[in-house]
C-alpha positions, 0 to 999 in steps of 0.5 A: 711700666704702663699706667694702670689704675688701681681699680683696673689692676684689682679687677684684672687680678680678680679675673685671674690675670697678672697686671703689670704691677701687683695690686696692693690694697688697703681697706678704706676704713683703716686709714687713721684720722687725718692720714693722707693716702695720696703719696701711697696712691701715687706708688700704686696703693689701691683702696679696697671698699667693702660696701653693703648691697642690701638693707636689713630691717625687722618690721615687728621688732622695736630697736633702740639704743642707750649709752652706757658711759662714754664708750659703750652702747646697749642696743635693745630689741623688743619683740612680741616674744620677749626682749634681747639686748647687746652691748658694744664698746667703741674703739679706734678706727670706728671699731665696735667690739661686742662685750655682751651678746644677744643670747644669754639663756636657753629661752633667748633662742626662741626670741632670736628665731623670731628676729631672724624670721622677721628680718626683711632684706631689700636692695641697697644698690643706689648707695653701692653705685654712688660709692663706685662713682665717688671713689672712681679709679682709685678704688675697687668697690665690692659687695659686702654681705654678712656672716654665714649662719653658723658663724653668725650664731658664734660671733653675733648671737652667742659670742665665742665662749658661750658658743663653745659651751652651747655646742655641748649644752644647747646644740639642738637650740643652736642648730634650730636657729641655724636652720632659721638663718639658712632659710632666711639667707636665701632671700639675701643671696638673690638680692646679692646676685641681682646687685651691681657688685661683680665680686661679693664677700660672704662673711668669714672670720672662721677659726677652724681650731674652734669650729672644727673642720667637720662642722665647717664641712657640714654647716658652712660649706653648703652655705658657700655652695648655695650662695655661689650657685646664685652668684655664678648663675648671674656671672658673679664671683663669691669670696670669703674673708678667711684670715685665720690659719687655714691649715685644717680646712685646706681640702674644704676650701679646695672643694668649695665653689669660692672664687677668691679667698680674701684676707688670706694670711701667710707666715709668720702670722699663720702657717700656710704659705702663698705657694702652698695655697696656690698649689692646693687651690688652683684657679682660686684668686688669692687676696692676701692680708699682709701679715700684721706682725710684719707691718709693725716691724722695721721697713727692711723686714717689710721689704724682705717679706714683700719680696718673699711673698712675691717670689712665692706667688710666681706668675702672680695670676689672680694674686693681690696683696691687701692690708685688712687689719689696722696698723698703728699710726706710728708704723703705717707710713714707713711700712706702706712705703717699704711694701709699695717700693718693694712691689714696684721694684719686683714687678719692674724686673 
């Protein structure tokens, strides 16, 4: 098997090709402390490095944080319209889990709209290029942006439970905030299109059962289209992190301008198989999230699942396997060895 660097392998697959060895990637943010990836890189593991291509700030909002115990932090946003705050709890792998969201009552939407309108975007290209240089051929660095507007309201401003209630109690306020974010995101699209990133990731974490296919079609799909228009004009590609069960939105994804689906999760964790996705979305690149439930199974199960997925991928054109969720440290090495060995064996035949 001729040598291919992990970076060249990933780039070839994202361009629609089928490198000699299927790209197997892992987010660099998921390696446990003191974990040495070198033995796995020797077997072909590539690093997937999502990096910011813009910086956002609010010149008329005073932002400061205070610790609340050893593992929690409150961030306070003081604006001319009033004050909002949110609380995050720190976890493993550098995670920051929100436990209190910004909008807590109807009047908070007015403050949120001010914060959105006050946001300024500026390029962060130098940092992106520095990461490309630092990681070299061992990794692929691609552009990371933000959630699309409706999902941002759900996950950042309200939280999932309050969002669901808000759709019935304060839908007008939610949609007004949505329009503010849609207008502001146009500035971000242009900065992303002019960036050094060839492939750009636009949020994700969409749960179709919670949002509903009708809302995704009406409020999310147009944002994908607007962003894709900017990127495609610059010769660049748009992807979305769709790691939930996509059964309810298969047709929406097919109609969308998305070039690649990142973190697509096949069975047993979700219901849509690799074969189904490739049939339903011809021409779209498929960058998997290898099922997390399998990554904590015995190595024989990891091997079997890898071979099954690769057989379903058929020609493997535009196909990549990724690990996009944390794996308990006690399982990671054995599972990675099993996955990489199976992939190499399959691709050598």
